TORPA-254372 format. One record per residue (C-alpha): residue number from 1; residue in three letters; x, y, z. Coordinates in Angstrom, 2 decimals, m for minus. Each point is the difference from the previous one (the first is absolute). Example, Ala and Ser with C-alpha at 12.3 -4.5 7.8 and 13.67 -1.06 7.14 Angstrom:
2
+--------+-------+---------+---------+---------+
! kolvex ! pamar !      c1 !      c2 !      c3 !
+--------+-------+---------+---------+---------+
!      1 !   Ala !   12.30 !   m4.50 !    7.80 !
!      2 !   Ser !    1.37 !    3.44 !   m0.66 !
+--------+-------+---------+---------+---------+
END
This chain:
117
+--------+-------+---------+---------+---------+
! kolvex ! pamar !      c1 !      c2 !      c3 !
+--------+-------+---------+---------+---------+
!      1 !   Met !   17.56 !   10.09 !    3.36 !
!      2 !   Gln !   m1.41 !   m2.82 !   m2.16 !
!      3 !   Ser !   m1.35 !    0.62 !   m3.46 !
!      4 !   Asn !   m3.79 !   m0.39 !   m0.50 !
!      5 !   Ala !    0.71 !   m3.18 !   m2.02 !
!      6 !   Glu !    1.95 !   m1.48 !    2.96 !
!      7 !   Ile !   m2.72 !    0.95 !    2.39 !
!      8 !   Ile !   m2.75 !   m1.51 !   m2.21 !
!      9 !   Thr !    2.05 !   m3.17 !   m0.57 !
!     10 !   Ala !    0.47 !   m0.49 !    3.77 !
!     11 !   Val !   m3.69 !    0.66 !    0.71 !
!     12 !   Tyr !   m1.26 !   m2.64 !   m2.48 !
!     13 !   Ala !    2.51 !   m2.58 !    1.35 !
!     14 !   Ala !   m1.13 !    0.64 !    3.61 !
!     15 !   Phe !   m3.68 !   m0.16 !   m1.01 !
!     16 !   Asn !    0.49 !   m3.34 !   m1.72 !
!     17 !   Arg !    1.69 !   m1.29 !    3.10 !
!     18 !   Arg !   m2.97 !    1.31 !    2.08 !
!     19 !   Asp !    2.52 !    2.21 !    1.89 !
!     20 !   Ile !   m2.37 !    2.82 !    0.90 !
!     21 !   Asp !    2.57 !    1.79 !    2.19 !
!     22 !   Gly !    2.53 !   m0.29 !   m2.83 !
!     23 !   Val !   m2.47 !    1.86 !   m2.34 !
!     24 !   Phe !   m0.82 !    2.51 !    2.75 !
!     25 !   Ala !    3.64 !    1.00 !    0.20 !
!     26 !   Tyr !   m0.52 !    1.67 !   m3.36 !
!     27 !   Met !   m3.43 !    1.66 !    0.76 !
!     28 !   Gln !   m1.03 !    3.27 !    1.58 !
!     29 !   Ser !   m1.96 !   m0.59 !    3.24 !
!     30 !   Asp !   m3.04 !    1.68 !   m1.59 !
!     31 !   Val !    0.27 !   m1.88 !   m3.38 !
!     32 !   Asp !   m3.00 !    0.14 !   m2.32 !
!     33 !   Trp !   m0.56 !   m3.50 !   m1.47 !
!     34 !   Pro !   m2.60 !   m1.58 !   m2.32 !
!     35 !   Asn !   m2.19 !   m2.75 !    1.38 !
!     36 !   Ala !   m0.21 !   m2.03 !   m3.21 !
!     37 !   Met !   m1.90 !   m2.86 !    1.63 !
!     38 !   Glu !   m2.76 !    1.83 !    1.61 !
!     39 !   Gly !    0.01 !    3.40 !   m1.74 !
!     40 !   Gly !    0.91 !    3.38 !    1.32 !
!     41 !   Arg !    3.23 !    0.97 !    1.74 !
!     42 !   Val !    1.73 !   m0.62 !    3.28 !
!     43 !   His !    2.08 !    2.59 !    1.78 !
!     44 !   Gly !    2.89 !   m0.53 !    2.35 !
!     45 !   Leu !    2.06 !   m3.05 !    0.85 !
!     46 !   Asp !   m2.60 !   m1.50 !    2.37 !
!     47 !   Glu !   m2.63 !    0.02 !   m2.66 !
!     48 !   Val !    2.34 !   m1.44 !   m2.63 !
!     49 !   Arg !    1.05 !   m2.75 !    2.46 !
!     50 !   Ala !   m3.66 !   m0.88 !    0.63 !
!     51 !   Tyr !   m0.84 !    0.01 !   m3.72 !
!     52 !   Trp !    2.93 !   m2.29 !   m0.94 !
!     53 !   Thr !   m0.72 !   m2.30 !    2.90 !
!     54 !   Arg !   m3.63 !   m0.37 !   m1.21 !
!     55 !   Gln !    1.24 !   m0.49 !   m3.57 !
!     56 !   Trp !    2.52 !   m2.67 !    0.81 !
!     57 !   Asn !   m2.59 !   m1.96 !    2.04 !
!     58 !   Leu !   m2.08 !   m0.34 !   m3.20 !
!     59 !   Leu !    2.46 !    0.22 !   m2.86 !
!     60 !   Asn !    3.64 !   m0.61 !   m1.00 !
!     61 !   Pro !    1.07 !    2.90 !   m2.15 !
!     62 !   Arg !    3.45 !    0.43 !   m1.58 !
!     63 !   Val !    1.05 !    3.13 !   m1.69 !
!     64 !   Asp !    3.25 !    0.36 !   m1.99 !
!     65 !   Pro !    1.27 !    3.20 !   m1.49 !
!     66 !   Val !    0.81 !   m0.37 !   m3.76 !
!     67 !   Ser !    1.02 !    3.62 !   m0.61 !
!     68 !   Ile !    0.51 !    3.06 !    2.17 !
!     69 !   Cys !    0.05 !    3.49 !   m1.43 !
!     70 !   Asp !    0.10 !    3.39 !    1.60 !
!     71 !   Gln !   m2.51 !    2.35 !   m1.60 !
!     72 !   Glu !    0.27 !    3.68 !   m0.87 !
!     73 !   Asp !   m2.63 !    0.88 !    2.68 !
!     74 !   Gly !    2.31 !   m1.53 !    2.67 !
!     75 !   Ser !   m2.05 !   m3.22 !    0.41 !
!     76 !   Thr !    1.50 !   m3.46 !   m0.62 !
!     77 !   Leu !   m1.90 !   m2.36 !   m2.36 !
!     78 !   Val !    0.43 !   m3.69 !    0.46 !
!     79 !   Asp !   m1.25 !   m2.69 !   m2.47 !
!     80 !   Val !   m0.92 !   m2.91 !    2.23 !
!     81 !   His !   m0.73 !   m3.68 !   m0.76 !
!     82 !   Gln !   m2.69 !   m0.88 !    2.53 !
!     83 !   Val !   m0.90 !   m3.60 !    0.77 !
!     84 !   Val !   m2.68 !   m0.74 !    2.52 !
!     85 !   Arg !   m0.92 !   m3.44 !    1.18 !
!     86 !   Asp !   m2.45 !   m1.21 !    2.58 !
!     87 !   Leu !    1.41 !   m1.65 !    3.17 !
!     88 !   Ala !   m0.37 !   m3.46 !   m1.63 !
!     89 !   Gly !    2.21 !    1.18 !   m2.93 !
!     90 !   Lys !   m2.63 !    0.48 !   m2.67 !
!     91 !   Leu !    0.90 !    2.76 !   m2.37 !
!     92 !   Leu !   m2.41 !    2.93 !    0.15 !
!     93 !   Val !    1.88 !    2.81 !   m1.81 !
!     94 !   Asp !    3.05 !    0.17 !   m2.19 !
!     95 !   His !    0.40 !    3.35 !   m1.71 !
!     96 !   Met !    1.99 !    3.22 !   m0.19 !
!     97 !   Val !   m0.95 !    3.19 !    1.93 !
!     98 !   Gln !    1.70 !    3.27 !    0.58 !
!     99 !   His !    0.84 !    1.35 !    3.45 !
!    100 !   Ile !    0.66 !    3.75 !    0.23 !
!    101 !   Tyr !    2.02 !    1.10 !    3.07 !
!    102 !   Ser !    0.52 !    3.37 !    1.54 !
!    103 !   Ile !    3.30 !   m0.14 !    1.89 !
!    104 !   Glu !    1.06 !    2.87 !    2.30 !
!    105 !   Asn !    3.31 !    0.13 !    1.83 !
!    106 !   Gly !    0.68 !   m3.66 !   m0.71 !
!    107 !   Leu !   m3.40 !   m1.19 !    1.31 !
!    108 !   Ile !   m3.20 !   m1.06 !   m1.80 !
!    109 !   Ala !   m2.73 !    2.62 !    0.61 !
!    110 !   Arg !   m2.69 !   m1.46 !   m2.37 !
!    111 !   Met !   m0.63 !   m2.83 !   m2.42 !
!    112 !   Asp !   m2.59 !   m0.28 !   m2.77 !
!    113 !   Ile !   m0.95 !   m2.87 !   m2.24 !
!    114 !   Arg !   m0.78 !    0.29 !   m3.69 !
!    115 !   Glu !   m1.30 !   m2.87 !   m2.03 !
!    116 !   Val !    1.82 !   m0.91 !   m3.19 !
!    117 !   Glu !   m2.10 !   m0.57 !   m3.08 !
+--------+-------+---------+---------+---------+
END
């Protein structure tokens, strides 16, 4: 079984390639995921696919893990460098955020986003 850091690293690489099925290989079918663009949350692979498809039709996000650390509560905290451009390449966002993952039996069950001050 892969470590949480190996899972997270593979997920970000697949996301940045726009390989949805590659990301889904590491997610539970009923994953609970934040909808950072529109607010709220999406649940399950179909809703995540629809959300990312909408997002990528409007924006070009790139997320790169800077550090990955398993927490005492069992979650995995990832410091992420997030760069978002519009489809013409104009820079909209370049900052650090934190993603907090709940991973169960080698699959992502939930992800949360925390802004870094």
